[in-house]
C-alpha positions as CSV (number, residue, x, y, z in Angstrom):
1,M,6.4,3.5,9.2
2,Q,8.8,2.4,11.9
3,A,7.9,5.5,14.0
4,C,5.1,8.2,13.7
5,A,4.9,11.6,15.3
6,A,1.8,12.7,17.1
7,P,-0.6,14.5,14.9
8,P,-0.5,18.5,15.0
9,F,-4.0,19.1,15.4
10,A,-6.7,17.7,17.3
11,A,-8.2,14.5,16.2
12,G,-11.5,15.8,16.0
13,R,-10.3,18.2,12.8
14,A,-9.1,15.4,10.7
15,L,-11.0,14.7,7.5
16,D,-13.3,11.9,8.3
17,G,-14.9,11.3,5.2
18,G,-13.9,10.5,1.4
19,L,-10.2,10.3,0.8
20,G,-9.2,11.3,3.9
21,Y,-6.5,13.7,2.5
22,D,-6.0,16.4,0.2
23,P,-6.5,15.4,-3.6
24,R,-4.2,17.4,-4.2
25,W,-1.6,15.1,-3.4
26,R,-2.3,11.3,-3.5
27,P,-0.3,8.5,-1.5
28,H,3.0,7.6,-3.1
29,D,3.4,11.1,-4.6
30,L,6.7,12.7,-3.5
31,L,6.8,16.1,-2.1
32,R,9.6,18.4,-2.4
33,L,9.4,20.3,1.0
34,R,10.2,24.4,1.6
35,R,10.8,23.3,5.5
36,L,10.0,20.5,7.7
37,Q,8.3,21.4,11.1
38,R,10.0,19.9,14.0
39,F,8.3,17.0,16.5
40,D,9.0,16.1,19.8
41,G,10.9,12.9,20.2
42,E,11.7,13.0,16.4
43,P,14.8,10.4,15.6
44,A,17.9,12.0,15.2
45,W,18.4,11.0,11.7
46,V,15.5,12.9,10.3
47,R,17.4,16.6,10.2
48,D,20.3,14.9,8.4
49,A,17.8,13.0,5.7
50,F,16.1,16.2,5.2
51,E,18.9,18.1,4.7
52,R,20.2,15.4,2.2
53,A,17.0,15.2,0.4
54,P,14.2,17.6,1.2
55,Y,11.4,15.3,-0.2
56,A,9.0,13.0,1.5
57,V,6.5,10.4,0.5
58,V,2.6,11.2,1.1
59,R,1.2,8.5,3.4
60,R,-2.1,7.2,4.0
61,A,-3.5,8.8,7.2
62,L,-6.4,11.2,8.0
63,A,-4.9,15.0,8.3
64,A,-6.7,18.0,8.8
65,G,-7.1,21.0,6.5
66,G,-3.8,22.6,5.8
67,F,-1.6,19.3,6.8
68,V,-0.6,16.4,4.7
69,A,0.7,13.4,6.2
70,I,4.4,12.2,5.0
71,G,6.9,9.6,5.1
72,L,10.4,10.1,5.6
73,R,13.4,8.0,4.9
74,G,16.8,7.6,6.1
75,T,19.7,5.9,4.7
76,A,19.2,2.7,6.5
77,R,16.1,0.4,5.8
78,S,15.1,0.7,9.5
79,Q,14.9,4.7,9.2
80,R,11.3,5.5,8.4
81,Y,9.4,8.0,9.9
82,G,6.0,9.0,9.6
83,T,4.8,12.9,10.4
84,W,2.8,15.7,9.0
85,A,4.0,18.7,6.8
86,R,2.3,21.9,6.3
87,S,0.4,22.2,3.0
88,A,2.0,26.0,2.6
89,D,5.5,24.0,2.9
90,I,4.9,22.0,-0.4
91,G,6.9,23.2,-3.3
92,T,6.6,20.9,-5.9
93,V,4.9,17.2,-6.2
94,V,6.0,14.3,-8.1
95,A,3.6,11.6,-9.1
96,P,5.0,7.9,-9.4
97,E,3.7,7.9,-13.3
98,T,5.7,11.0,-14.1
99,L,8.8,8.9,-12.9
100,A,7.7,6.2,-15.2
101,E,9.7,8.0,-17.9
102,Y,12.6,9.2,-15.8
103,Q,16.6,7.5,-16.2
104,P,18.9,7.0,-13.6
105,D,22.4,8.2,-13.6
106,S,24.2,6.5,-16.4
107,E,26.5,4.7,-13.6
108,R,23.5,3.7,-11.5
109,G,21.5,2.1,-14.4
110,T,23.0,-1.3,-13.9
111,L,21.5,-1.9,-10.5
112,A,18.7,-4.7,-10.7
113,A,15.9,-2.3,-9.6
114,F,16.7,-0.1,-12.4
115,A,17.3,-2.8,-15.1
116,A,13.9,-4.4,-14.4
117,L,12.5,-0.6,-14.7
118,A,14.3,0.2,-18.0
119,A,12.7,-3.5,-19.4
120,L,9.3,-2.5,-18.3
121,Q,9.9,0.8,-20.0
122,R,10.8,-0.9,-23.2
123,D,7.8,-3.2,-23.2
124,M,5.4,-0.8,-24.9
125,T,3.1,-4.0,-25.9
126,G,3.3,-5.9,-22.5
127,A,0.3,-6.1,-20.0
128,L,1.2,-2.7,-18.4
129,A,0.2,-1.0,-21.9
130,G,-2.7,1.4,-21.5
131,F,-2.4,1.5,-17.8
132,I,-1.1,4.6,-15.5
133,W,2.1,3.2,-13.6
134,G,5.0,4.4,-11.8
135,P,7.8,3.4,-9.6
136,T,7.6,4.0,-6.1
137,G,10.1,3.5,-2.9
138,S,13.7,3.7,-3.1
139,T,13.6,3.5,-7.1
140,G,11.3,6.5,-7.1
141,F,12.8,8.1,-4.3
142,E,16.4,7.9,-6.1
143,L,14.6,9.2,-9.9
144,A,12.9,11.9,-8.1
145,T,15.9,13.2,-6.0
146,Q,18.9,12.2,-7.5
147,V,20.2,11.0,-4.3
148,P,21.8,7.6,-4.4
149,T,19.2,5.4,-2.5
150,V,18.9,2.0,-4.6
151,T,20.9,-0.9,-3.3
152,A,22.0,-4.1,-5.3
153,S,19.4,-5.9,-3.1
154,S,16.6,-3.3,-3.7
155,D,13.1,-4.3,-4.9
156,L,11.3,-2.7,-7.4
157,D,7.9,-1.0,-6.0
158,L,5.3,-0.3,-8.5
159,L,2.2,1.7,-8.2
160,I,-0.9,1.0,-10.9
161,R,-3.5,3.5,-11.2
162,A,-6.4,1.0,-11.3
163,P,-10.0,3.4,-11.1
164,A,-11.8,0.8,-13.1
165,K,-12.3,-2.4,-12.0
166,L,-9.4,-4.6,-13.0
167,S,-10.3,-8.4,-14.1
168,H,-8.7,-11.2,-12.5
169,D,-7.4,-12.5,-16.0
170,T,-6.0,-9.1,-16.4
171,A,-4.4,-9.0,-12.9
172,V,-2.8,-12.4,-13.6
173,Q,-1.4,-11.2,-16.9
174,I,0.1,-8.1,-15.2
175,L,1.4,-10.2,-12.3
176,N,2.9,-13.0,-14.5
177,Q,4.7,-10.1,-16.8
178,L,6.1,-8.3,-13.7
179,Q,7.4,-11.5,-12.4
180,A,9.1,-12.6,-15.4
181,H,11.1,-9.2,-15.4
182,A,11.7,-10.1,-11.9
183,R,13.4,-13.4,-12.4
184,R,15.5,-11.8,-15.2
185,A,16.6,-8.9,-13.0
186,G,17.3,-11.4,-9.7
187,I,14.9,-9.3,-7.6
188,R,11.4,-8.9,-6.4
189,V,9.0,-6.7,-8.2
190,D,6.1,-5.7,-6.1
191,A,3.4,-4.0,-7.1
192,Q,0.1,-2.3,-5.9
193,L,-3.1,-1.3,-7.5
194,E,-4.1,2.1,-6.6
195,T,-8.5,1.5,-6.6
196,P,-11.1,3.8,-4.9
197,A,-11.1,1.7,-1.9
198,G,-7.4,2.1,-1.4
199,G,-4.2,0.4,-2.0
200,V,-4.5,-3.2,-2.8
201,A,-1.6,-5.7,-3.7
202,L,-1.7,-7.0,-7.1
203,A,-0.7,-10.5,-6.0
204,E,-3.6,-10.7,-4.0
205,W,-6.4,-9.5,-6.2
206,A,-4.7,-12.1,-9.0
207,A,-4.7,-14.7,-6.5
208,G,-8.7,-14.5,-6.8
209,K,-9.1,-14.4,-2.8
210,A,-12.7,-13.9,-1.7
211,R,-11.5,-10.6,0.1
212,V,-8.3,-8.5,-0.4
213,M,-6.6,-6.0,2.1
214,A,-7.5,-2.6,1.0
215,R,-4.9,0.2,2.7
216,H,-6.9,3.2,3.2
217,A,-6.1,6.8,5.1
218,K,-8.8,5.6,7.6
219,G,-6.9,2.1,7.9
220,P,-6.5,-1.3,6.5
221,Q,-9.6,-3.2,5.5
222,L,-11.0,-6.4,4.3
223,I,-12.9,-6.1,1.2
224,A,-14.5,-8.3,-1.2
225,D,-14.4,-5.5,-4.2
226,P,-12.5,-2.5,-3.9
227,W,-14.5,-1.0,-7.0
228,A,-17.9,-1.5,-5.4
229,L,-18.4,2.0,-4.0
230,A,-17.1,3.8,-7.1
231,H,-19.9,2.1,-9.2
232,G,-22.6,2.4,-6.5
233,D,-22.8,-1.3,-5.0
234,A,-23.6,-2.0,-1.7
């Protein structure tokens, strides 16, 4: 996030164990909000953006009970703001995997990010077959809100659910498939694995590095095995 509000709760009230957030909504979920409370020092564009599309994305940050950490986006790439919403103000939740089945408006479908997504949707026997996945970033935002957000230069961001350990060979297969689609579309396809330790870049895991960066509500950390705690390893 380019800027972030001060938490609307005492630091000691933030969840300090487990996920660090309410499991009813997960990072990258899009939330349609009934209202957005005001924060001192929030950027001038925030209210216009919220009126244009009353949606926010769940971000990785600790939150107290009754709150969820969210990110708001404006019309410019630099317009990103991290803040918090009250759980009671959440209307509907749209997960990335739900958006994997959505289609853009017909006149928008020729944009490269949507063309790459359509190719993945058609590739039923490709490396992503059997995985739960979906678009995030500007592509996911436009599909959820129907507000034009994707541009000709937009990348396609993806989230892949990976609750069980992913072999490096499988990661390489998925990465190669995504890069092939990216080359045909003329853009980048950036995929993140959602693991028990947090978000891990598919490209990092496929590279076979000794440690990879896992992004968690408590903050990023370098870790050898993002699945170790899930199966009881030290």
